[in-house]
Every structure is written in C-alpha cells, then in structure tokens.
C-alpha positions in Angstrom: -122.7 69.2 18.4 -125.1 72.0 17.5 -128.3 72.4 19.5 -131.3 72.0 17.3 -132.9 75.1 18.7 -129.9 77.1 17.7 -130.3 76.3 14.1 -132.3 78.8 11.9 -133.3 78.4 8.3 -131.4 81.1 6.4 -132.4 80.3 2.8 -135.2 77.8 2.3 -134.4 77.4 -1.4 -130.8 76.3 -0.8 -131.3 74.6 2.6 -128.5 76.6 4.2 -128.6 76.8 8.0 -127.0 79.1 10.5 -125.9 77.9 13.9 -125.8 79.8 17.2 -123.8 78.6 20.2 -122.4 75.1 20.1 -123.6 73.1 23.1 -120.5 71.4 24.4 -117.5 73.4 23.2 -118.8 77.0 23.6 -117.8 77.6 19.9 -119.9 79.4 17.3 -120.4 78.4 13.7 -121.8 80.6 11.1 -122.1 79.0 7.7 -123.7 76.3 5.6 -124.6 72.7 6.4 -124.7 69.7 4.0 -126.4 66.6 5.4 -126.1 68.0 8.9 -122.4 68.6 8.6 -120.6 72.0 8.6 -119.7 72.6 4.9 -119.0 75.4 2.5 -117.7 79.0 3.3 -118.0 79.6 7.0 -116.8 81.3 10.1 -115.9 79.2 13.2 -115.2 81.0 16.5 -113.6 79.1 19.3 -114.1 80.0 23.0 -110.6 81.5 23.1 -111.8 84.0 20.5 -109.6 82.5 17.8 -111.6 82.7 14.6 -111.4 80.5 11.5 -112.7 82.0 8.3 -112.7 79.9 5.2 -113.9 76.7 3.6 -115.2 73.7 5.6 -115.9 70.2 4.4 -117.5 67.3 6.3 -117.2 69.3 9.6 -113.4 70.1 9.1 -111.3 72.9 7.8 -110.8 72.0 4.2 -109.5 74.3 1.3 -108.4 77.9 1.8 -108.8 79.3 5.3 -107.3 81.7 7.9 -107.1 81.4 11.7 -107.2 84.9 13.3 -105.8 84.9 16.9 -106.8 87.3 19.6 -103.3 88.9 19.8 -103.7 90.1 16.2 -101.6 87.4 14.5 -102.9 85.1 11.8 -102.3 81.8 10.0 -103.3 81.6 6.3 -103.3 78.0 5.1 -104.5 75.4 2.7 -106.3 72.6 4.7 -107.1 69.1 3.9 -109.5 67.1 6.1 -108.6 69.4 9.1 -104.8 69.2 8.6 -102.5 71.9 7.2 -101.1 71.2 3.8 -99.2 74.5 3.6 -99.5 77.8 5.5 -97.9 81.1 6.5 -98.0 82.5 10.1 -97.9 86.3 10.4 -97.3 88.0 13.7 -99.4 90.9 14.8 -96.7 93.4 13.8 -96.5 92.0 10.2 -93.4 89.8 10.6 -93.9 86.5 8.7 -92.5 83.3 10.0 -90.2 81.6 7.5 -89.8 77.8 8.1 -86.8 77.5 5.9 -84.5 80.4 6.9 -85.7 81.7 10.2 -83.0 84.0 11.6 -85.2 86.3 13.7 -83.6 87.2 17.0 -81.0 84.5 16.9 -77.2 84.5 16.9 -77.2 85.4 13.2 -79.2 88.7 13.8 -80.2 89.5 17.3 -82.4 92.5 16.4 -86.1 92.6 17.1 -88.5 93.1 14.2 -89.2 96.7 15.3 -85.4 97.4 15.3 -85.2 95.9 11.8 -88.0 98.2 10.6 -87.2 101.4 12.6 -83.5 101.1 13.5 -81.6 100.5 16.7 -81.8 102.5 19.9 -78.9 104.7 20.9 -76.0 103.0 22.8 -76.9 102.3 26.4 -80.7 102.1 25.9 -81.7 98.4 25.7 -84.8 97.1 24.0 -85.9 93.9 25.9 -88.7 92.8 23.7 -90.2 93.5 20.3 -92.7 95.7 22.2 -91.1 98.9 23.4 -91.5 99.6 26.2 -92.0 96.0 27.2 -95.1 94.7 29.0 -94.9 94.7 32.8 -94.8 91.1 34.0 -96.7 90.3 37.3 -94.3 89.3 40.1 -93.4 85.6 40.1 -94.6 85.1 36.5 -93.0 84.8 33.0 -94.0 86.5 29.7 -94.4 83.5 27.3 -95.3 85.4 24.2 -99.1 85.0 24.3 -99.6 85.7 27.9 -98.3 85.4 31.5 -97.2 82.1 32.9 -97.4 81.4 36.7 -95.0 78.5 37.4 -96.7 77.7 40.7 -100.2 77.1 39.2 -98.8 76.1 35.7 -101.5 78.3 34.1 -101.0 80.6 31.1 -103.3 83.7 31.1 -103.6 86.1 28.2 -102.5 89.7 28.7 -106.0 90.6 29.9 -105.6 87.9 32.6 -108.1 85.4 31.0 -107.3 81.7 31.1 -105.6 80.4 28.0 -104.2 76.9 29.0 -102.5 74.7 31.5 -98.8 74.2 30.6 -97.5 70.6 30.3 -94.1 69.6 31.5 -92.3 70.4 28.2 -93.9 73.9 28.0 -93.1 74.6 31.6 -89.4 73.7 31.2 -89.2 75.8 28.0 -90.8 78.9 29.6 -88.7 78.7 32.7 -85.5 78.3 30.6 -86.1 80.9 27.9 -88.8 83.5 28.7 -88.6 86.9 30.4 -89.1 86.9 34.2 -91.2 89.3 36.3 -88.3 89.8 38.7 -84.6 90.7 38.6 -81.8 88.2 39.4 -78.1 88.8 40.0 -76.1 87.1 37.2 -72.6 85.9 37.9 -70.7 86.2 41.2 -72.4 88.0 44.1 -70.7 91.4 44.9 -68.6 91.3 48.1 -70.0 93.3 51.0 
C-alpha cells in the first residue's frame, strides 16, 4: 500500500508516478503506475536492503529483473506474475550456482571458489571458508552464510549485526548440523590425562 502523500506526479503527459516509503512494509518503489498498480520498469527496495530492478506488471515482478542482495550476490531472472520462470544466482565473488551440475565444495571437489581461482594454500595451512581469513564468529553462534545465527534466540543477524530473520525448526537443524561454529570442540576420543 502506497501512501497518497508519498506519490508525486513525475510526468503529467504520461501519468507516471513515483512513490516514496510504503506505509506498511517499509519498502520503497520507484517506477511507473498503471491504474494505481506498480507497472513498467521499476526499482523496488525491501527493508532488508535487497533491491529488485526490472519489469513489473500488476504489482508483481514480471519480465526481466534482477534481485541484488546486501552481501553483493544477485539473482538474474525471468519472472511471470511474481514467480521465477528461469534464473541464475551469482555469489558476491562471481561464482554462479549451477542447478544441474553443482559440484562446489562437495565430495567431488572440496576446494573453495577462491582456491579454484587462485590455487591451494601450502600443506599445513587450512582454508576454513571461501573468505580467507574467515570471519570471526561470536561465541555461541554459527556462521550460516548470510549472517550469524544464535541458537538460543533462533535469530539470524547479518554480518553488521542487523536482524535478518527468525529461523524455523528446519533451518535451525540445518545450521546446527552443517555450519561453522564460534567455538572449538574436541572431536573423537578425549585425550587421557
């Protein structure tokens, strides 16, 4: 819902409007309106600072458009009535996600993208994440890829410690099972004293 006082006539001849802050969502829309609906080439900025740039139709993403994420990654897609028809996700370091043959950091090839691009470190020097040196994780938290997760509060905060989301049960279990911890644990049998 766009506040009426936030609308400004941009081009009286073409009846194009520009909106300021959106009343309920905290989002911003800069673009054209047709019959009071967001339509045409536009920019839509969410409160999380994720930005959509592309075509809109009847208030939805429709046609060519790109989602730009605060971490520097992007999703280029063709949209139809708000749903993705086809798209390509590109990580902030340039690595593109391949839905068919994804062998990144798996048993097939365990190298990080930076190791693929720049070579492996000498023996005995481990690279724990694609970012080298890795981000320092706050005590008691996990690094879940787009921020830090606190299992006690079940809140994910971005790397600047701003709220991103509450984790549901499935995400909680996945993070605890697979993500890097902010503490060390002894693996295997305890040494005898």
